[in-house]
N, C-alpha and C positions, 0 to 999 in steps of 0.2 A: 616466594613464591616466584616463579620466572614469567614475565608479562609476555603474552603472545601477540604478536602482531596480527593485524588484519589477514594476510595471506595464510598464516599458520591457521586461524581460525576458520576460514574458509575452504582450506584445501588439505589441512593437516602437517604434522610435522615435516620439516624438511622440504617442503613444497615452494618456497619462496621463489628459487631459481627456476624450477620447472613451470612455475605460473608465468615467471616474467617470459621465458622462452617461448611458452607454448599461447601466450596472450593473443588475443584477436584484437584487432582496432576498433574495440568498441570504448565508447567514452562515456556515456552515461544513457540513463532510462529515457527515452523520447516521449513515449506516450504508452496509454494503455487505453482499451476500447470497452465501453460499457454498453451492452444493451440493455436498456432501460424499460423496464415496464412502466412507469411513470415518468416521463423526460422531465418535466417541470419540476416536480418533487426532488428528482435526483440532481437536476441543475441547482436546485435551491440548497440541498445538502452540500454540495460541493462550494457553493459560493459563501452561503450564510454560516455554516459551520465550520469549514475548513479554511476558508478564506481566499478561494480561487476566484479569477475574473471571467468574464466571457470573453475570449478572443475572436479574431476574424476566422472566418471558416469559408473554405471554397463552397461554391454552388453544387452540394450532392444531391441527388435527386430523392433522398428521404430526409425526416426532420431531424435535427441532432444540434450539438454544441461542441466547441472546442473550449477548454478551460485551461487557464495557465496561473503561474504564478511568477512575479518579477519578469513578466513578459515573455516567458517560456510556455510554450504550449505543452501540457503534461497529460491532460485526460480528455480523449475523445468519448461522445456518447451519441447514440442513435435510439430512436424510439423503437422498441420490440414490437412485433405484429404488423409490420408494415406489409403491404405486398411487395412481392420480389425480393423478400427477406434473403432468399437463399442466394440472390446476385450479388446483394450488396455486403452481407456479413459472412466472411468466408470464413471466419475462424473459430466457429462456434455452431452447435448443432441447432436446429430450426426452435426447438422449446428451451434453449438454455436459461433464457430469463425467467421464463415461467416455471421451470422444472428446478431452478437452481441447480442445474447440471454441468455447470463450466468445471473446467479442471485447475483454475487458479485458486491457491490456497490464500494468497494476499498481495496486496502491493505495497510497497514500502516507499516513505518520502523521508526526507532528511527534513527537521522542523528545529525551531528554536522556541523557547519560551512555554514551556510545558504546563505551567500554572496558568496561563491564559486558556489552553485548549481544555484543561481540567474544568475551570470556571465555566466555559463555553457549554461543554458537555453537560454538566451539571444543572446549569440554568435552563437548558431545552430538554432536560430529562432523558438524554441519551445515554444510553449504557455504555461504558468502556471498560476495558480490563488493562491495568496498568502491569507492566514486568521490568524486571532491572537484570542487568547483568554488570555487575560491578568491576569484574576483572577487566572491562573495557571502558569504565566510566560512562554507560549505556543506560538510558531510561526509554523505555517504549510505553506507548500508548496505542491499544488496538480498539478501532470501533468499526461497526458495519454501516455501509451506506444503505439506502432504500431498498436496493436490488439485493442484499446480502452478500455482498463483495465486503472481505475483511480489509480495512486500510490500516497499516503499521505506521506509527509515526515515531521517528528515531530522534532522539536527542543525546547527542555526544558530550561528553566532558562534564558531565554530572557526577559529583561524589556522593553528594546528601540529598535523597530524594524521600526521606522518612515523610514529609508533609502529604505525600500523594501515594503512598502504599505500593502496592504491586508485589507479584511473586518474584522471587529471586532463583534465576535458573539454576544456579549452584545448588539451591536446597532441592531442586525437583528429582524424584527418584529416576535412575537412568533407565532406558528402554530395556526389557526384558530379552527381546528377541527382535530379529529383522527377518522380514520375509522378502524372499528371492521373489 
């Protein structure tokens, strides 16, 4: 079996050169913003379950937090349902938090020590879904935050993850059709 590199995985065969030529100067995920139905519960999930820390935040005119790992801010959140929300939150419709109407499928983070996450989720009664992609020595855990946002944790370099289970992408049926 020929191993495919990340560019082929993301862009298809023969796309390495084009991906390099057409690449934009993006370097990493900076942050994503969650409109939280329950701000404190959401902060607790990210800090207590996923291991984020509260980071310094500018004085915005609405309640919220900036959270990060290793000193880097990665998750912003603000309380849903505040007055003037249309002014503050320009990236999602007014009722996105209460209607679960966002267009984001998931947010992914690189992580280490999957066993610690599995234990933490299990101890706290948090449902999670493991998956694996052996072709890339990749193991994943999917979990939902209190607002319904799916968080994907990626653990690269793992060859044997039988202890944690999970669906194997290679064993999944292919999509029958693609809709335009």
